[in-house]
C-alpha positions as CSV (number, residue, x, y, z in Angstrom):
1,X,-32.0,-33.7,1.8
2,X,-30.0,-36.7,2.6
3,X,-27.5,-35.9,-0.1
4,X,-27.2,-32.4,1.3
5,X,-26.5,-33.4,5.0
6,X,-24.0,-36.0,3.7
7,X,-22.0,-33.3,1.6
8,X,-22.2,-31.1,4.6
9,X,-21.0,-33.7,7.2
10,X,-18.5,-35.5,5.0
11,X,-15.9,-32.6,5.2
12,X,-16.2,-32.2,8.9
13,X,-15.9,-36.1,9.4
14,X,-12.6,-35.9,7.2
15,X,-11.4,-33.0,9.1
16,X,-11.8,-34.8,12.5
17,X,-10.2,-38.0,11.4
18,X,-7.3,-36.0,9.9
19,X,-6.9,-33.8,12.9
20,X,-7.0,-36.7,15.4
21,X,-4.4,-38.7,13.4
22,X,-2.3,-35.5,13.4
23,X,-2.5,-35.2,17.2
24,X,-1.8,-38.8,17.4
25,X,1.3,-38.6,15.3
26,X,2.3,-35.2,17.1
27,X,2.1,-37.0,20.5
28,X,4.2,-39.8,19.3
29,X,7.0,-37.5,17.9
30,X,6.8,-35.8,21.5
31,X,6.9,-39.1,23.2
32,X,10.0,-40.1,21.2
33,X,11.8,-36.8,21.5
34,X,11.2,-36.7,25.4
35,X,14.6,-38.2,26.3
36,X,16.4,-36.0,24.0
37,X,14.5,-33.1,25.6
38,X,15.5,-33.9,29.2
39,X,19.1,-34.5,28.0
40,X,19.1,-31.0,26.3
41,X,17.6,-29.4,29.3
42,X,20.3,-30.9,31.6
43,X,23.2,-29.7,29.2
44,X,21.6,-26.5,29.0
45,X,21.3,-26.1,32.8
46,X,25.1,-27.1,33.0
47,X,26.3,-25.0,30.3
48,X,24.5,-21.7,32.1
49,X,25.8,-22.8,35.5
50,X,28.7,-20.4,35.3
51,X,26.6,-17.4,34.3
52,X,24.4,-18.2,37.4
53,X,27.5,-18.2,39.6
54,X,28.4,-14.9,37.7
55,X,25.0,-13.6,38.4
56,X,25.8,-13.7,42.1
57,X,28.7,-11.4,41.9
58,X,27.0,-8.8,39.6
59,X,27.5,-5.8,41.4
60,X,31.3,-6.6,41.8
61,X,31.5,-7.3,38.2
62,X,30.1,-3.8,37.4
63,X,32.7,-2.3,39.7
64,X,35.5,-4.1,38.0
65,X,34.1,-3.4,34.8
66,X,33.8,0.5,35.6
67,X,37.5,0.5,37.1
68,X,38.9,-1.3,34.2
69,X,37.3,1.1,31.8
70,X,38.3,4.2,33.9
71,X,41.8,2.8,34.1
72,X,42.1,2.2,30.5
73,X,40.7,5.6,29.4
74,X,42.9,7.6,32.0
75,X,46.0,5.4,31.0
76,X,45.3,6.2,27.1
77,X,44.8,9.9,28.0
78,X,48.0,10.1,30.0
79,X,50.0,8.4,27.1
80,X,48.3,10.4,24.6
81,X,49.4,13.7,26.5
82,X,52.8,12.7,27.1
83,X,53.4,11.7,23.6
84,X,52.0,14.9,22.4
85,X,53.9,17.1,24.7
86,X,57.1,15.3,24.0
87,X,56.3,15.8,20.1
88,X,55.5,19.6,20.7
89,X,58.6,20.0,23.0
90,X,61.0,17.8,20.5
91,X,61.9,15.6,23.4
92,X,62.7,12.1,22.3
93,X,63.8,9.1,24.2
94,X,67.3,9.2,22.6
95,X,68.2,12.4,24.1
96,X,69.7,11.1,27.3
97,X,72.9,12.5,28.1
98,X,76.0,10.9,29.4
99,X,77.0,12.0,32.9
100,X,80.1,14.5,32.8
101,X,83.4,13.3,33.5
102,X,84.7,16.2,36.0
103,X,81.9,15.0,38.7
104,X,83.4,13.5,41.8
105,X,82.1,10.3,43.1
106,X,80.0,10.6,46.5
107,X,82.0,10.1,49.7
108,X,81.0,6.9,51.6
109,X,79.2,7.7,55.2
110,X,81.5,7.9,58.1
111,X,82.1,4.5,59.7
112,X,81.6,4.8,63.4
113,X,82.0,1.1,63.9
114,X,85.8,1.2,62.2
115,X,86.6,4.2,64.5
116,X,85.4,2.4,67.9
117,X,87.3,-0.7,67.0
118,X,90.3,1.2,66.4
119,X,90.4,2.8,69.6
120,X,90.6,-0.2,71.7
121,X,88.5,-2.3,73.9
122,X,86.1,-0.7,76.3
123,X,86.5,2.8,75.3
124,X,83.2,4.6,74.3
125,X,82.9,7.1,71.5
126,X,82.6,10.7,72.5
127,X,79.1,10.9,70.9
128,X,77.9,7.8,73.0
129,X,75.2,8.5,75.5
130,X,75.1,6.6,78.8
131,X,71.9,6.4,80.6
132,X,71.5,5.4,84.4
133,X,69.0,2.8,85.4
134,X,66.0,4.1,87.5
135,X,65.7,0.8,89.4
136,X,69.0,1.3,91.5
137,X,68.8,1.7,95.2
138,X,70.3,5.1,95.4
139,X,67.3,6.7,93.4
140,X,64.7,5.5,96.4
């Protein structure tokens, strides 16, 4: 019976030795990699900092994105409609006509200040309105 028990406990003993050795090597690798893990965690924290800041403005970004997509869609729709209508109506950008030669240039506006200077000093124009002061002694 001793041979049978030795055969049964031999693989168990070998498995326990190899598993203990594997755990020891694994803990050694983890201990040696720990500084790199801390540095990697810090770099990941710094790299994700802008995203955490943007997450605070999430609702505003949704609004701006919606406005941007709506504006782009409406702008493209207006552009497409205008291009289609100009194609259907055969209107091109080169159809601009020069102004006719027989049109008179517009007259300059009437210059009241020049007329007042021509009349001389102290004279008022006939269109001037003179108002009386209400704080005079006669009105009381």
